[in-house]
mmCIF file of the C-alpha atoms, coordinates in Angstrom:
data_MODEL
# 
_entry.id   MODEL 
# 
loop_
_atom_site.group_PDB 
_atom_site.id 
_atom_site.type_symbol 
_atom_site.label_atom_id 
_atom_site.label_alt_id 
_atom_site.label_comp_id 
_atom_site.label_asym_id 
_atom_site.label_entity_id 
_atom_site.label_seq_id 
_atom_site.pdbx_PDB_ins_code 
_atom_site.Cartn_x 
_atom_site.Cartn_y 
_atom_site.Cartn_z 
_atom_site.occupancy 
_atom_site.B_iso_or_equiv 
_atom_site.pdbx_formal_charge 
_atom_site.auth_seq_id 
_atom_site.auth_comp_id 
_atom_site.auth_asym_id 
_atom_site.auth_atom_id 
_atom_site.pdbx_PDB_model_num 
ATOM 1  C CA . UNK A 1 1  ? 89.220 73.358 -52.360 1.00 0.00 ? 1  UNK A CA 1 
ATOM 2  C CA . UNK A 1 2  ? 88.041 72.362 -55.812 1.00 0.00 ? 2  UNK A CA 1 
ATOM 3  C CA . UNK A 1 3  ? 88.089 68.606 -56.461 1.00 0.00 ? 3  UNK A CA 1 
ATOM 4  C CA . UNK A 1 4  ? 86.879 66.157 -59.101 1.00 0.00 ? 4  UNK A CA 1 
ATOM 5  C CA . UNK A 1 5  ? 84.938 63.213 -57.701 1.00 0.00 ? 5  UNK A CA 1 
ATOM 6  C CA . UNK A 1 6  ? 86.216 59.866 -59.033 1.00 0.00 ? 6  UNK A CA 1 
ATOM 7  C CA . UNK A 1 7  ? 83.423 57.634 -57.714 1.00 0.00 ? 7  UNK A CA 1 
ATOM 8  C CA . UNK A 1 8  ? 80.141 57.931 -55.837 1.00 0.00 ? 8  UNK A CA 1 
ATOM 9  C CA . UNK A 1 9  ? 80.863 59.393 -52.409 1.00 0.00 ? 9  UNK A CA 1 
ATOM 10 C CA . UNK A 1 10 ? 78.428 59.335 -49.474 1.00 0.00 ? 10 UNK A CA 1 
ATOM 11 C CA . UNK A 1 11 ? 80.243 60.900 -46.551 1.00 0.00 ? 11 UNK A CA 1 
ATOM 12 C CA . UNK A 1 12 ? 78.844 63.098 -43.811 1.00 0.00 ? 12 UNK A CA 1 
ATOM 13 C CA . UNK A 1 13 ? 76.483 65.604 -45.400 1.00 0.00 ? 13 UNK A CA 1 
ATOM 14 C CA . UNK A 1 14 ? 77.871 64.962 -48.888 1.00 0.00 ? 14 UNK A CA 1 
ATOM 15 C CA . UNK A 1 15 ? 76.457 62.822 -51.662 1.00 0.00 ? 15 UNK A CA 1 
ATOM 16 C CA . UNK A 1 16 ? 78.556 63.212 -54.820 1.00 0.00 ? 16 UNK A CA 1 
ATOM 17 C CA . UNK A 1 17 ? 78.464 61.521 -58.223 1.00 0.00 ? 17 UNK A CA 1 
ATOM 18 C CA . UNK A 1 18 ? 81.481 60.370 -60.208 1.00 0.00 ? 18 UNK A CA 1 
ATOM 19 C CA . UNK A 1 19 ? 82.746 63.095 -62.554 1.00 0.00 ? 19 UNK A CA 1 
ATOM 20 C CA . UNK A 1 20 ? 81.266 65.901 -60.487 1.00 0.00 ? 20 UNK A CA 1 
ATOM 21 C CA . UNK A 1 21 ? 83.520 68.891 -59.735 1.00 0.00 ? 21 UNK A CA 1 
ATOM 22 C CA . UNK A 1 22 ? 82.851 70.442 -56.325 1.00 0.00 ? 22 UNK A CA 1 
ATOM 23 C CA . UNK A 1 23 ? 84.207 73.016 -53.927 1.00 0.00 ? 23 UNK A CA 1 
ATOM 24 C CA . UNK A 1 24 ? 84.457 71.545 -50.407 1.00 0.00 ? 24 UNK A CA 1 
ATOM 25 C CA . UNK A 1 25 ? 86.403 72.191 -47.201 1.00 0.00 ? 25 UNK A CA 1 
ATOM 26 C CA . UNK A 1 26 ? 90.167 71.712 -47.567 1.00 0.00 ? 26 UNK A CA 1 
ATOM 27 C CA . UNK A 1 27 ? 90.504 69.029 -44.875 1.00 0.00 ? 27 UNK A CA 1 
ATOM 28 C CA . UNK A 1 28 ? 87.658 66.937 -46.308 1.00 0.00 ? 28 UNK A CA 1 
ATOM 29 C CA . UNK A 1 29 ? 89.017 67.338 -49.838 1.00 0.00 ? 29 UNK A CA 1 
ATOM 30 C CA . UNK A 1 30 ? 92.498 66.224 -48.745 1.00 0.00 ? 30 UNK A CA 1 
ATOM 31 C CA . UNK A 1 31 ? 91.050 63.123 -47.040 1.00 0.00 ? 31 UNK A CA 1 
ATOM 32 C CA . UNK A 1 32 ? 89.009 62.192 -50.106 1.00 0.00 ? 32 UNK A CA 1 
ATOM 33 C CA . UNK A 1 33 ? 92.015 62.640 -52.391 1.00 0.00 ? 33 UNK A CA 1 
ATOM 34 C CA . UNK A 1 34 ? 94.186 60.549 -50.061 1.00 0.00 ? 34 UNK A CA 1 
ATOM 35 C CA . UNK A 1 35 ? 91.557 57.779 -50.112 1.00 0.00 ? 35 UNK A CA 1 
ATOM 36 C CA . UNK A 1 36 ? 91.337 57.834 -53.903 1.00 0.00 ? 36 UNK A CA 1 
ATOM 37 C CA . UNK A 1 37 ? 87.743 59.050 -53.966 1.00 0.00 ? 37 UNK A CA 1 
ATOM 38 C CA . UNK A 1 38 ? 88.634 62.367 -55.642 1.00 0.00 ? 38 UNK A CA 1 
ATOM 39 C CA . UNK A 1 39 ? 91.481 64.197 -57.334 1.00 0.00 ? 39 UNK A CA 1 
ATOM 40 C CA . UNK A 1 40 ? 92.791 67.728 -57.161 1.00 0.00 ? 40 UNK A CA 1 
ATOM 41 C CA . UNK A 1 41 ? 92.587 69.243 -60.689 1.00 0.00 ? 41 UNK A CA 1 
ATOM 42 C CA . UNK A 1 42 ? 95.358 71.700 -59.714 1.00 0.00 ? 42 UNK A CA 1 
ATOM 43 C CA . UNK A 1 43 ? 97.635 68.747 -58.922 1.00 0.00 ? 43 UNK A CA 1 
ATOM 44 C CA . UNK A 1 44 ? 98.715 70.120 -55.534 1.00 0.00 ? 44 UNK A CA 1 
ATOM 45 C CA . UNK A 1 45 ? 97.215 67.276 -53.464 1.00 0.00 ? 45 UNK A CA 1 
ATOM 46 C CA . UNK A 1 46 ? 98.221 63.765 -54.611 1.00 0.00 ? 46 UNK A CA 1 
ATOM 47 C CA . UNK A 1 47 ? 95.537 61.173 -55.298 1.00 0.00 ? 47 UNK A CA 1 
ATOM 48 C CA . UNK A 1 48 ? 95.922 58.024 -53.212 1.00 0.00 ? 48 UNK A CA 1 
ATOM 49 C CA . UNK A 1 49 ? 95.271 54.471 -54.302 1.00 0.00 ? 49 UNK A CA 1 
ATOM 50 C CA . UNK A 1 50 ? 91.678 53.381 -53.806 1.00 0.00 ? 50 UNK A CA 1 
ATOM 51 C CA . UNK A 1 51 ? 91.412 50.575 -51.249 1.00 0.00 ? 51 UNK A CA 1 
ATOM 52 C CA . UNK A 1 52 ? 88.291 48.460 -51.617 1.00 0.00 ? 52 UNK A CA 1 
ATOM 53 C CA . UNK A 1 53 ? 87.149 46.909 -48.381 1.00 0.00 ? 53 UNK A CA 1 
ATOM 54 C CA . UNK A 1 54 ? 85.450 43.595 -48.975 1.00 0.00 ? 54 UNK A CA 1 
ATOM 55 C CA . UNK A 1 55 ? 82.951 43.710 -46.148 1.00 0.00 ? 55 UNK A CA 1 
ATOM 56 C CA . UNK A 1 56 ? 81.010 40.460 -46.054 1.00 0.00 ? 56 UNK A CA 1 
ATOM 57 C CA . UNK A 1 57 ? 78.317 39.351 -43.681 1.00 0.00 ? 57 UNK A CA 1 
ATOM 58 C CA . UNK A 1 58 ? 78.470 35.863 -42.209 1.00 0.00 ? 58 UNK A CA 1 
ATOM 59 C CA . UNK A 1 59 ? 74.746 35.154 -42.018 1.00 0.00 ? 59 UNK A CA 1 
ATOM 60 C CA . UNK A 1 60 ? 73.432 32.093 -40.208 1.00 0.00 ? 60 UNK A CA 1 
ATOM 61 C CA . UNK A 1 61 ? 69.881 30.926 -39.841 1.00 0.00 ? 61 UNK A CA 1 
ATOM 62 C CA . UNK A 1 62 ? 68.392 32.177 -36.610 1.00 0.00 ? 62 UNK A CA 1 
ATOM 63 C CA . UNK A 1 63 ? 65.844 30.210 -34.679 1.00 0.00 ? 63 UNK A CA 1 
ATOM 64 C CA . UNK A 1 64 ? 64.082 28.387 -37.490 1.00 0.00 ? 64 UNK A CA 1 
ATOM 65 C CA . UNK A 1 65 ? 60.802 26.898 -36.389 1.00 0.00 ? 65 UNK A CA 1 
ATOM 66 C CA . UNK A 1 66 ? 60.904 28.795 -33.095 1.00 0.00 ? 66 UNK A CA 1 
ATOM 67 C CA . UNK A 1 67 ? 57.473 29.414 -31.645 1.00 0.00 ? 67 UNK A CA 1 
ATOM 68 C CA . UNK A 1 68 ? 56.706 32.399 -29.496 1.00 0.00 ? 68 UNK A CA 1 
ATOM 69 C CA . UNK A 1 69 ? 55.872 31.736 -25.898 1.00 0.00 ? 69 UNK A CA 1 
ATOM 70 C CA . UNK A 1 70 ? 53.522 33.716 -23.773 1.00 0.00 ? 70 UNK A CA 1 
ATOM 71 C CA . UNK A 1 71 ? 55.202 36.024 -21.305 1.00 0.00 ? 71 UNK A CA 1 
ATOM 72 C CA . UNK A 1 72 ? 53.412 36.493 -18.007 1.00 0.00 ? 72 UNK A CA 1 
# 
C-alpha cells in the first residue's frame, strides 16, 4: 500500500522521514494510518488522530557516596 509519512517513524525494520511516500505492507500501512503516523493518498484508509504519549522518567539519586566493598 502506498502511504505518505506524516512524521518520523521508527518501527520494526522501517525508518521513515516526514513527507516521504512509501510502499509498505497493507497491514503495517493500515496500523500507521490508524495511529496518525501516515495517510493514505488514495483516501481509502482513514487517518487516525495522533496520540502523543508523555513518557517521563522519575529519576532519583542512587547510592550517592557509596563506596565499593571487596567481595571475597
